[in-house]
N, C-alpha and C positions, 0 to 999 in steps of 0.2 A: 339271386339275382346276380347276371353275369356284369359285375363291375358297376351297376346303373347309379349316380347317384344323382338322378332328375330331382332340378329344384326349377323354382320361380324365381327368375332373377332380370332384372331390366338393368342396360346398360347406360341407357338416359335416362333421364326423365320429361318424356315428350307432354307440351300443355294439350296440343290438341288431336290428339290421335293415340291408339293402343301403346303403351310405354314399350313394349318390344318391336315397334316400326323404328326401323335405322334410317326412315327418310320420310318426305312426303311426297304422295304423286306428281307425278308434273303434269302441268296443264296449259292446255294450248289452244288456237282456236285455226290455224292452218294446216298444219301437220305436225305426225309423231313417227319418231322411228326409236325402237327399245332393241339393245343388243345386248350381246354379253361380254362385246369389247369398247371402250369409249371411243378411241379411234374411229373403228369401224361406223359406230351411232353417227358419229359426227359425219362421215361422208354421205351416210343416208341423207342427213338433213341437208347437205349442199346440193344435192342433186335433187331432193323437192324445193330448194330455196331458190336455185336456177331455171326452173319451170318444168322439171321432172316430175314425173308423178310414183302412186305406193309402188306399184311394179318396179319401173325402174330404182328406185331407191331400195329396195327389197335386193333385186341382182346386184347391184354395186357393192352394198353392204354385204351381201354372200360371198363376193368375189376376194372385198377384202380379208375378211374372215378366214377365206381359204388360205390367205400369207401368213395372218396376223396369230389363229388359232388352230394353226393345221393337230394340235393336239385332238380335235375334236371334228373337224373336216376340212374339205378340199375337193378338188374336181373330180379326183378319184374316186371320189365317193357318190351315193345316191340323192334324190332331193323329193321331197314332198310338198303339196303347197294348197291353200283354202283361200280362195278370193273374193271378195264380194266386189261385184263390178257397177259402180252406180250409174251406167250409165244403163246397164241391163235391167237394175234390180234383182240383181241373181247373185247367187253363191257357185262357184265352179272348185272343182277339187280335181288338182295334177299328180299323178303317180308317175314319178320320174326314176322310179330303180329298175336300175338293171338285172340283166337273166343270166346266168350259169353259160359256160362255153360250149358250144354245139359240139364241140368235138372231143369233149371227155364224156363218156357213159358212164352208168353207174358202176359196172364192173371193173371200167378203168380206174373209176375214183378208190373201189375197193383194195385192188392191185396196190396202188399208190400208196395208201393206208399201209397195207400190210409190209410192206419196203420199211416203211417207218416205225413198225411193228404198233400201231394205235389203232382205235377204232372209232376213233372221230377226226375231223375235220382240225387242223392245226391254226392256230391263229395266224402264226407269218409264212410269210412264204408264199409261193403262187397257185398253190392250190386252193385256197379259199377266194381267191379273187374272181370278182364278177364285172360286167360292164359297168364303168361307171356313167351314171345316168345324169349329172347336174349339167353339163354346158348342154345338153338336150334339153333338159328342162328349163334353163335362161331362155333359150331360142325359144319354145314352146309360149313361154310364159308374155315374153317381149312379144312375138307375132299377136298374139291374140289381145294382148290390152298396153304395151309398151308406146311411151313415146319420144325420149330421146333416142337417137342412135348408138348403136351397141359400143363404138369406138369410145364416145362421151362417156358412157354408163361404165367402161371396164378402168378408163384412165386413169382416176384415183388410185386403184390398188397395182397398178404398172407401176407409179409414179413410187409409190413404198414400197413395192417388189426392188425397184432399182437404187432408193436413196437410204431404205432402211427406216427399221420402227422400233421402239422400245418395248421390251417384253414388259407386261405387265406381273403382278407377283401371283396369281394363282396359275398362269399359262407359262411361266416359269418353272414354277412346282412341279407340272405335269410333263414339260418338254424334256427333262432329263430322263423319261423313258423311251426316249428313242434312242437310248444306247443300248436296246436289246436289239436294234438293226444292222449290227456291225457284222453277221455273216449269213446278211438275207441278200439274194441279189440285187445287183443294183447299187445306187450312190443316196441312200437316203441316209447312211450314217454320215457320210462326207458332209452333204447339204444341212442337216438338223443340227449335228455334232461337230458343229467347224475345230479342225486343231485337235478332237477327242473329247471335248469339253462343251458341255452344255452351254447355252448363253444364260445367263441369270438375271432375275430381275433388274430394268433399266440400261440392259445391254442392246446397243442397237445392232440388227439383225436384218440380213441381206438377202434376197433369191432372186440375183438376176437372171437365173433359169428358168423359174416362173414367170417373171417379166417378160420372158422371149416369148413364153407359152398363150398368156395373158394377149398379147400382142397379135400373134399368128391367129387367135381363136377371133380379137374385134376386126382384123382385117380380111380374115376367110372363112367366118362366121361357123355355124355349126359341123359343117363337113368336112372344113379342116381339119377336127378332132376325130369323127367317125367314118370318114371316106378319104382323107387326104393324108401330110405328112406326118402328122402326128399318129395317124392310125397304122401308117405304113412304119414307123419307129417303134410302137408298143410290139404290132407281128414279128418284126425281126427280134426285138427282145427277149421274147418270150419264148419263140423257138429257139432261142440260144440259152436260155435257162430252165428249159424243163417246164415252162408255161405252157396252160391249153388256150389260154387270152386269144384268138387272130381276128385281123382285119375282117375276114366276113363276121363276127361275133359283133362289129363295132357298126357294120353296115347293116346291118340289118335290127339293130336296135330303135326302138322308138317310146317315146311317154304315149302314157294314156291319161283322157279326161276323163274323169271318173265324175258321179253323181256322190257328194258326201252324204253320209247318212247320222239318222239322229233320232235322240228320243227328248220329249218332254219333261223336263224336271221341275215341278212347281211351278210351271206357269215360263220357263226358260226353254228354247229348242237349243239342245246342246249338239253340235256336229263334230263328226269326225269322218276320216276315209274309211272306205272297206278294206278289208283285206287285198293284200298280203300284210298290211300294216295290222297294228295291235288294238287301234282305236276303239274298236268297237267293244273292246273290255273296259274302259271307263263307261261306256253307257250302259254296258251291262251290271256295273257296279250302281249306277246312279238311279238305275231299274230297282233294283235289288233296296236300295236303303231309301226310295222313295217312301217306303210302305212303313216307315219306323220316325218317329217325334224325334229326329235330333235336335231340333231347336230346344227341347223341353227337357232332353236328356244333358244339353250343356255341351259346351266346344269343348273339345279336349279332356271330356270326363271318360271315365273306365267305359261306361255303359256304349258311347257313343265311338270311342276308339276300336273295343273288341268288335261292334257289328260292321265296322270298316273293312277290320283287316279280314273277317270270315267272308263278307261280300267279295273281298278280293280274292281268298281263293279257292270261292267257286266261278267266279268267272276266268282266272286264269286254267282251271282245269277245262274250262271249251277253249279257251284259247289255245290250250296245248294240242288240244283232237281236232278241233276245226280250222284255226286259221292256215292260210296259204295261198298260192297262187290261184286264184279262181278261173284261171284258164287251164288247170291240168284239175282241180275239182271242185267240186260244189260245195258251196259253204252257207249254210241254212242262214243266212242272215235276217231275214224276217221273222223266223224262228227266234233265235237268239236275242233279238232286240223286243220283243213282245212284251208285252204287259204278264200277258196271263205265266209265261214262261219265265219270269221275273217273281213272281208271287209262287212257283213251285220251287224256285231254289232257293225262295227267301225261307220257305217252309222248315229248309232243313237245317237253319242255324239254330245252333243253341246257346242262348243269350247268358247262358252261366259258365259254358266250356270252350274251351279252344280247341276245333276239329284238327286231329291228326292225319284225317286221310279222308279226302272229299275225291266223287268220280264225277266225269263231264257227264251234262243232263242229254235228254234226247228230244233238241228241238226241233218242233216242224219242218221240213225241208219244203220251200216255197221258190218258184222260178225268181226268179226276178233279177366313248364318250363322244360327241352331238352338240350341235349348234341351233338354237332357235334363234329367229328373229320377228318383230312382228312391224310394219308400217302404215301409216294411213297417211292420207292425202288431202286437199282442199276439195276438192270435188266429190268427196265421200267415198273414195275406193279403199281398201283395206285387204293386205295381206299377210295370213299368218303362214311362214315358211319355216322349214327345220330340214337341217341337210347335215350326213354325218358320214365317217370313214368306218363306222361301227366300232371296233375297242381304238380309242383313242385315235394314233396316228396311223390305224389301219394294218394289214398286211405288212409293211415294212417294203415293200417292192417299190424301186423308184426308178424309171427308165432314166438313164443318165441323159444330162441336158434339157429335160423335162419341167425338174423342178416340184413335182407334187408326187404323193405316193398312192398306190393302190388301196382299195377298201378292203376289209377282209370279212363281207356280209356273207359271203358262201359258208362262213364257219357255221352259221346258224341251221345250214338243211340237218336234218335227222337222215340216218342210213337206216333203221329200221324201227315198226315193220311198214314192207315195201310198200303198202297201202295207205299208209299217213298221207295228211293234207300236206305236211311238207317234207316228202321224202326226195331227196337228191334226182335230178332228172335235167339232162341238158337243155339248155334253152327256156331254163325255168325260174322265175322270181323267187327266191329265197323268202321266208318270212322275217319280217320287217320291225323294229322297235321304235322306228321313230315315225312320230303322229302329231301335227298339225291340229290346231282345234279352233272352233268358231262358234259364238253363241248369237243365237237371235232372239228379240223380245216382241212379242206382236208383229209380225212379220217385218221388223226392222233390225239393221245388225247392229250389237250391243259390244259386245266384245271380240277381240282376237286375242287369242293366247296360246302358250305353251309351255311346254317344262320336259327339259332334255334329261337323259339318265337310265338308258335300257328300258329296265322293268319296272325302273322306278315311275315311267310316263304316265300310265294310267292313274296308277296312284297318286301322282301327284294333281292330274287332271282332276279328281274327283274332289280331293282335299282344298284346289282352290275353288271349285265351285261351289261347295258345301261353305266352305268361309266366308265369300259373298253372299249366297243365295239363304242358307241357314243361320247362320252366325251375323250378318252383317256388316262384316270388316269392308274397308276401302281397301282398293286395288295393290295398293302398295302393304297394308295389313297382310292381306289376304298371302300374299307369298314371303311376307316374314315369319310368318306363324311358324312354331315350331313342328315340324312334320314327322311322321313315323314310315317305315319301310318295312314290309315282310317279304322274305327271302326265302328260294329254295320250294317253291311250287312246283310242280310237274314242268318240266320245259324242256327243250331239244338237248338238254345235257344232264336234267333230271328224270330219269323214267318213269319216276313215281312219289309223289310225297308221302311219305308212311308214317314222320314224325311230325307232324302238325308244321315243319319249318321255323324259322325265328323270327323275330321282330327286333328290328332298329330305332331307336327313339332318340329325339336331339334333346338336349339338355331342359329345353323349356317345357316338357311336357310334365305336368304336376306331380308329384311324388306319392298324393293319394291315386290319379291314375295309374301310374305306374306298379302300385301296389295291386291295385283292383285288379292290371290282367294277368298278373302275376300269378294272383290268387285263382284268375279264370282257367289257369295252364297255360298260359303263353310262355316259349323262351325268348328271354328278355333279351338284349345286347346293346352293347355301348358301339355306336361306330361315327367317325367322321365321314365329309365330304361324300355321300353315297345318296344325299336328297334332290339332286335335280338340280336343273339351273332356269327360271322361270322367267318369261316378257310377257307384259300384255298391254292392252291398249283398249279402253272403253270408247265409245263414242254419246257423249251424252247430247240426248237429242233435245232436250227441254232449253239446255242453255248453248248450244251449237258448239261445245268445245273437247278435245278431245283430252282423256286422262292416260296417262301412262304411269309404268310400275318397270323396275327392272329388281332383278335377283341378285338380294345383298350376302348369296353365297358365292357368287362370282365377281368379275371386273368391269363389267358394264353399267350401264342406265341407262335410261330413259331420256330423250330430249325431243323438243319442241318449238315451235317458232308460230 
């Protein structure tokens, strides 16, 4: 066992909940906001109290997080959302992810990589940059559901950008990695690492350039970003620094309203967005696990954990083969989510042995680092929103004077084989890891939730759902419970899993379970900081109140009124 000494230990003795719970759920009647930053959560709550709705609060909170947590998000990145509209009594899905540059062909990209002596798209620099979709996502959400004027929604983030805010502990920890941008085109290093030293916990940080950009967006709308002066500045900068993103790419950008897809898990309808995201991996895992008596096996037992890990391996093989931009390839969505297909995949699991290699299935083809936040209002609207730069602060590319960095989501394209669902092509959306989620019960909204962290996200969604449904944990306990993560499934940077990958476990996993997993052949390792960041809101229809919970592994919290 790789240095793993897992024990059951409680930091505190709680009277009314599980001993591992860090705090109680937040309960409120009129509105709720849960984010990874306490100041951002307060801004969302202020928007609700001033007459705004859940959509207004989500946009204001996201803008604030783009300032305060650039280690995970910002307007240089993409956005996905699921919205429950109380007036329509309907779920809406928004894919606000951007596409690769139209002027960069596959062969040109290959030529650029040859000059860098690499076979993979790098994390830093201009090559992994795709069109930022966040600003358009805000305006699509606002046009359809918003109530307050956009200048009022963005005003709190503008004020904090100008006057400054203190860094929280975890964000300060990640912020220092911005030093890697010293040789990247633009002024990201000077902006985020002032005077060559990353700001520390409690230090006041200001970003007047971002305040100026937010103000231009508030006054000029989405077109100032995609068709106006901001687009002109991006175009000129990219041309001068070897980048391929052009104003034409920004002008061509559109978000897409999509139908959320779901599976029923023990009476709960769990909704995710369809590809190019990875949300359906969580649904595939739940379909497989529904065939087992997890409650009878016990929470965090070796039997339960083993089956979850093996279900993940199977779902991720399909993820690697089939998930991509549906405008470029057919995704066998109905087949992947069918109960019959889940039964076929379930039959491949050996209850006594970890699989070292699994293959993607053959579903029938039928037509048919990140921040997460969730908000809810007094009218019954609920928003599940996730937004990301991909790797931490993204590509490191920042246009001087704009105050935000560009995402490096284009790194996730594959280059071989040429017929792969996620192979690079101009004007194509790359495979995405960020996924919002929503749960309905008996046709009514029940829970808006999400969990940050790359490939951890669908694994985390499944752990949250099973904690609530199979093991009767409350909303906060479901997030505080110790987690597992399986690594090194087949992926864009792992051509084929041949050794079973490895599993990292948090220290709260019982030792008997650790030993049981090891006996089944799992490669176990100890890691910290890789288990995601969870926020959630439940609507208690009986008592007519919201319950909120926030990730104890992050700095934020849930607030309500």
